[in-house]
N, C-alpha and C positions, 0 to 999 in steps of 0.2 A: 129134128126138132125135139128138144127135151122138155121145153116149157113154152106154153102159149097163153097169152092174155087175150080174152075175147070180150070186147065192149065193156070194160071195167068202169063202173061209176062208183063213187064213194062220197058220202057226207056223214058227218058225226051224228046229226039228227035231222029230222024232217024240216025243221025250221031254218036250217043253215044251207048255204049254197054247196054244190058239189065241189070237192077239192080235187077229185079225179073225175075227169069227164070224157067218157068213151075212149079209154085206152085199149088199144089192140096191138099186139106185137108177138113175134115168134123168136125164141131164143134157141140157137143151135148148140149142140153138144160140143164141148171143147173150145168154146170161144169166150172172150172177155167182153163185157158190156159195161157201159157207164150210164147211169141215169143222172142227168144234171139239171139243176134248177136252183133258184134262190131259196133262202130260208123260208120255211112255211109253204113251199110249193107242192108238198105231198110225196117227197122221195121216201121218207121213212114210212109213211102210210102205205105206199106201194109195196115196199119190202115186207111190211107186216102182212099185207094181203097175200103176197106170193108165199110167205112162210106159214100161212094159215093161222096167224096170230089174230087176224081180223078177217071178217067176211066182207066182200064187196056189197054195196047196196044193190047192185045188179051186175050181171056179167059173170064170166067164168074164168077160172085159172085151170089150165089143163096141164097135168104133169105126165109125161110119157104116154099120152093118149087117153088118160083118165081124168075126168073132172075131179078136182081135189075135194069138192063137196061130198064125193062118194068114197073118199079115203079117210080112214081114222086119222084125226089131226095129230094125235100123239105119235102114231106110227110114221106118219108123213114127216114130221119134224125129227124123229129119232133116226130114220133110215135114209130118207131121200133128199132132204133140204137142210143144210146147216146155215146158221146165221151168225155173223160177227156183228155184234151190236155196237152202236155209237157210244154207249155208256158201259161197255164191257159185259155187264150182267154176269160177272163171276160170283162165285160163292166166297165172299171176302174173309170169312172165318175158317175157310178150308185152305189147305196147302195147294201149291201149283199141281202137284201130283194128284191130289184128291179131286181137284176140279176136272182133270182129264179122265181119271178112272170113273168118275160119276158119268161122264159122257159116254165112255166105253160101255158101261153097264146098261145105260138107257138104250144105246144103239143095238144091243144084243151081241156085242163082240164076244167071241169065244177065244180064250187064250190067257196069257199072263198079263193081267191089267197093269201091274207096276212096270213091267219091262216095256210094254207098249207105250205107257205114259212117258217113261224115261226117253224112249226113242223119239217121240213127238216133240218133247221139250228140248231135246238135243237138236232136232231139225230147225227149231225156231230160235236157237241160241240162248236158252235159259241155262246158266251155269249149274252144274250138279249140286253145288253147295246151297243154292237158293231154291231148289225144288221142294224142299220141306218147310220153307217159310210159309206162313199164312200170306195169302195174296195181298191183304191190306198192308203188309210190311214191305211190299215190292214197289218199284218205281212204276210210273204210268206206262213207260215203254215196255217194261217187263210184263205188265198186265196185258198190254196189247198183244204181245207175242203168245201169252198163255191163251188168250181168246182165240187167236188163230189156230193154235195147237188143238184147242177144244173143238173147233169147227172141223178140223182135219180128222179128228179121232173117229167120227162117225163114218168116214169114208163115203160120204154122200155124193150123189151125182151132181148136185147143185150147191154152190156155196154163195150165199148172199152177204155182201159187205156193205154196211151202212155208212154213208158220207165219207169221213176221213179214212175209214178202213179200206175203202176201195183202193186208194193209193198204196197203202201198206201191203195189201194182198196182191195187187198187180206186180209190185216190185218183188215180192216174195216168189210168186209164180215164175216170172220172167227170169229172175236170178237163178232159180233152181233148174229151169230148162236149159239155160246157157251153161251153167256149171256142170251139169250132168249130161250134156248133149252127146257125148261120145258113146254112151250106152244107155239103154232104156231101163230106168229104175223107178222106184216108188215116187221120186221127185217128179219125173216126167209125167207119170200117170196122174199125179195130183194136179199138176198144172193144167192138164186137159180137162179137169173138172171145174175149173174156175169159170163159172158162168155169171 
């Protein structure tokens, strides 16, 4: 078990009803999970709580045996849990490479940032000539792939993908496992981290 939710309750303020009501679940390492529900059912809120972007009204999120309330939030998000957001949350005035190198810097990566960013952008299919474009000048599909590369940059144990991203990430992970199944590579190792 890499991640555990214990009796999670959440409401936006004390006058509103709970949108998450006694959620408990254990997530195994190297497995893919989908949280499904209608619009407004709390999927994004749950991801925000798991990513420590919001705190539950009550209950615990346990990461690798430790209550996330006892882990520095910035360190937790920089090293242990990466999130692919529904609305991308890219730095739109930065280039594709700069978006990735920023994530590498925050995660504490040691090495050649530009080479690593190029490698990740290559993995997700961003053409070399477009890597120096500002993100706002790229298509929605290209922005999606940059967001995936940014999540992979931290080499986190857990990758959270919000709503439509789940499909993109699952396809990405499955494709790379199948494509590279003849030998164990970074692709296969990454697919094992898609939780």
